[in-house]
N, C-alpha and C positions, 0 to 999 in steps of 0.2 A: 309484310308490314311489321312483323315482330323483329325480323332481321334489321329492317331500316331503323326501328326504334332503338335497337341495341347500338347501331352505328352512331346514332345521334348522341347517346349517352357516352360512348367512348370519345367521340369528338369533343364533347363538352369538357370532359376530364382533361384531355390532352391540351386543349386550348387554354384552359385555366392554368394548368401546371406549367405550360411552356411560355405563356405570355405574361401572366400576372394580371390582376384586376385593374391595376393603375396604369398599364402601358398605353400610350397614346398612338404609337406608330409601330408597324411591323418591324421585327428585328432586322437591322441593316438597312432600313429604308428611312430616309429623312426627307419628308415632304413639305416642311414649313416654307412659306414664302420668304424670299431673301430679305435681309435686314435693311438693305438700301433699295430704294425704288429704282426700277429699270427705266430706260428712256421712255418719255411720254411726250411726243410732239403732236399736239392736237390741232385740228383744223376747224375753222368756223363752219357751222352748218349753213347750207344755202337757203334754208327755210327762214323767212323773216316776215312775220305777219304784221301789217300796219297796226300801230297801237290803237287807232280809233276803231278798228275792226275787232281786235282781240278784247277790247274793253267793253264791248256791247254785251248786255245781259243775254244769256243763252248761247254765247259763242262756243263752239266746240271744234276742236281740231282732230281730224281723223287720218290715220295712216292706212292706206289702201294698197294691197298687193293684188296684182292681176296676172294670172297665168292662163295659157291655153290648155287644151285637153291633154297635152303631153307634158304639162307642168313646166313649160318654158315661159319666162316672163314676157309679157306684152308691153313693149317699150314705147310705142309711137302713139299712144292715146292722147286725145285732147280734152280740154275741159268740157266741151260740148258732148263728149261721149258718156259722161257720168250723170247719173241721177241719184239723188238721196231722198229717202222717204221713210216715214214711220206712221203707223196707224192709218194708212192709205193717203196720207198727206205728203205732198212733195215739197222739198226745200231747195232753194237755189244754191248753187255752189258759189260761195262768196270769196273763197280763196282757193288757188290751185297752184301746185308746184310739182312738176315731174322730176323724179330723182335720177332715173336712167343710169343707175349704177354708181353715181357719184356721191350719194349721201353717206357720210361717215357713220359707222355703226360700232357699238360696243358689243363684242362677242365673247361669251364665256364658253369655252370648250371643256366639256365634262366627260371624263373617260372612266368607265367601269374597269377597275383593276382587282376584282374579286378573283379567287383562286382559279375559277374555270376559264378566265381570260388568258391564262399563261401561254397556250400555243397560238393565240390570235394576236398577241401584242406586236410582233414584228410587222405584220400586214397593216395593223391599225396605225402604228407609229409612222410608217412610210407614207400612207395616204394622208394622214393629218399634217405631217410636215409639209407636204406639197400644198395642201389646202392653205396653211398659214402663210407661206411665202408668196402665195398668189392673192392675198387680201389687198384691198386698196391701201395705199400708203398711209392714209389718215385713220384707218380702222384701229380701234383699241381692242386688244385681245388679252384674255386672262385664261389660264389653264388650271384645271382641277382634276385630281384623281379621286375616285371613291370606291370604297369597299365597305368595311364595317363603319367607317367614318369618312369625312370629307377632308381631303388634303390639298391645299393650294400649292401648285408648282411654281407659278409666277404671279406677281402682282400685275395689274393692267399695264400694258405696254404697247407702243406702236413699233417696237423693234421686233418684227415678225420672225426674223432669223433667230433671235434670242429665244423667243417663245418656242419655236420649233426645236431648238436644241434641248429644251427642258423635257421633251418627250422621252429622252434617253433615261430619265429617272424612273420611268414607269416599271413597277414590279407587281406581279399578280400575287395577291395574298388576301385571305379572309372571305367574308360573305358579302351580300349585296344589300346595301342600305339605300335603295333607290329613292324612295319618297323623302326621307329625311335629308338626303344630299341635295335633291332638287330644291327643297324649302330653303336650305342654307345658301345655295347659289343665288336663288331668287332674291333673298335678302341682300346679298352683296351687290347684285345688279341694280338695286335701287340707288346706289351711289355711283353708278357709271357716269361717264362724262358726256355722253351723247343721248339725245332722246330716243334715237333708234337703237333698240337693244334686242339681242337674240341670245338664246342658249342652244348650243349644239351638243347633243348628248349621245353617247354610244354605250350600249349595254348588251350583255349576252344572256341575261337570266331573268329570274323571278325575284322580286323583293323578298328576302327572308330575314331582314334584320331591322326594319323600321318599326316605329311605334304604330300599332295597328290603327288606332283612332285618328292618326294624323293623315291617313291616305286621302280621304275625301276632302279634308281641310286643305291639303296641299294642292289638289286639283282646283279648288275654288280660288286659292291665292294666285295660282298661275293664270287662271281665267281673267282675273281682275287686274293683272299686273301691267298689261300693255307690252309684255316681253314675248316675242315669238319664240316658239320652241321647234327645233328640228331634231328628230330622233332617228337613230339607226339601231334596229334590233338585229343581233346576230344569232341565228339559230332557227329552230322549228317551233312555231306556236302550237303545233299539234302533237309534239313529242309526249309520249306517255311517261308516267312516273312522277315521283315527288321531286321538288327542287333539291339541289345538292347542299351538303353541309361541308364547309371548307375547313381544312386544317392546314394553315399556311397556303401553299400553292397546290396542295392535294385536295381533291374534292371527293367526298363520300356521298353517294346519291342512290336514289331508288330507281334509276333509269332515266331521270329527267334532266341530265346535265346539259342537253342541247335545247331544252325548252325555254323559249323566250316569251315574255309577257306582252304579246301584241296588243291586248286590250288596254293595258296601261299606257303603252307607247302611243297608240292612236288617240287615247283620251287627252293626253297632254297636247299633241299636235292640233287636234280639233278645237281644243279650248282656246288656242292662242293664234289661230290662223297660220300655223306652221305646216310642217309636212312630216310624215312618218315613212320609214323604209324598213322592210324586213328582208334580210339577205341571208343566204345559206351560211352555215358555219365556215369559218376561214382558218387557215393555218399558214405557216411559212412556205408551204408548197401550193397554196391556192392559185389557180390559174383563171378562175372565172372573172375576176375583176369586178364582181358585183359590189363589194364594199367600196372600192375606189370610185366606181361610177356613182354610187349614192352620195359620197362625199363631194364629188365634183358637181353633182346636181344641186346640192345645197349651196355651194360656192357661187353658182351661176345666178341664184335668186337673191342672195344677200345684197343689200344696197339698191335693189330695184324696187320701184313702187311710186306711189303718188301721195302727196299730202293735200287733203281737202279741208277747207274751213266752211262751216255752215252756222247759221244763226237760228236757234230753235226757240219756239214759243214756250211760255211757262207750262210746266207739267210734262214735257217731253224729255226723257232721259236720252243722252247721247248714245248710250249702250244699246238702245232699241232701234237705232237708225240702221237701215239697210242701204247699201250702195249697189247699184246695178249698172250694167252697160248694155242698153237695149240693142245697140248696133252689133254686139257680139254676144248673143244669148248663150253660147256654149262656154264663155269665159268663166274661169274659177276666180271668184272675187272674195277676198278676206279683208275684214275691216276691224280695226282696233282703235280705241279712243286714246289719244295722247293725253295723259293727266295734265290738268291745268298748270301744275307747278313746273312741268317740263315743256310747256308750249313756248316756243321762241317768239319773241316780239322785237320790234325795232323802235 
């Protein structure tokens, strides 16, 4: 422990001397979004709630995702398959729309580029580039890197090849500001162009740079945002030792360089109806394909789901509504409320 404390002190001195207190970006890395906006060819959403229905007191719009036990989306469900209830009272489904992969989505791809990610970035870049070029043509994508701070690589764009090319800018440097970066991306996603919004985040470590009292607050904000989070943690949740301290792309640590915060990753996924994956550490010689499989699994779920509208009596909060599918009791059902300001009407 004394040796680790000494390493921390050395790291602090070297980082301060080498970077300077006012530096915003790692030396040689320029992450700001481009000055001119990239192509953005948006498509209309297929969800169109009749105005006489959306204007009713107590009307709530729910986004429902349904997967089987293997986490594969269930695409052929009908309105009659769904039940909505709260406090033991059932409510009729007044509006129903299956998306079946066609619903355009605003996706923020958030990539950990702390020092420990250095050997993993080639595998991450290849899998995410493939993920981006397979998105639906109308999907809006934005790319962020994070370490000590959050760095936007692209503004929102429907040019997925352009977004994929931005991944070549990734460079590993610094520590891991996980919670602060999520809070910033979440704030940016409030301005996304589609009501269906997702964050896909990749990390390999433990948060060692965020403001401590912001952690619980960030989880609460995510839970109330209506934005689904899909997270991939690279490493071993049970690795022993303290989290590493990064000096550039070099990581000094007490043995915990491969330790990933599965608890945090699962808390964000559970709070948003998303999904979390923990995969073994990867490098440019990785042959398991576990990371690529996790990315592909996320891609298969995006855009899949159902939009339900219900009319609630006074005193019932839409967030307390449970949606079930009695004909498929083993189905995994996640529900999130579409904020009223984002509810499409005609």
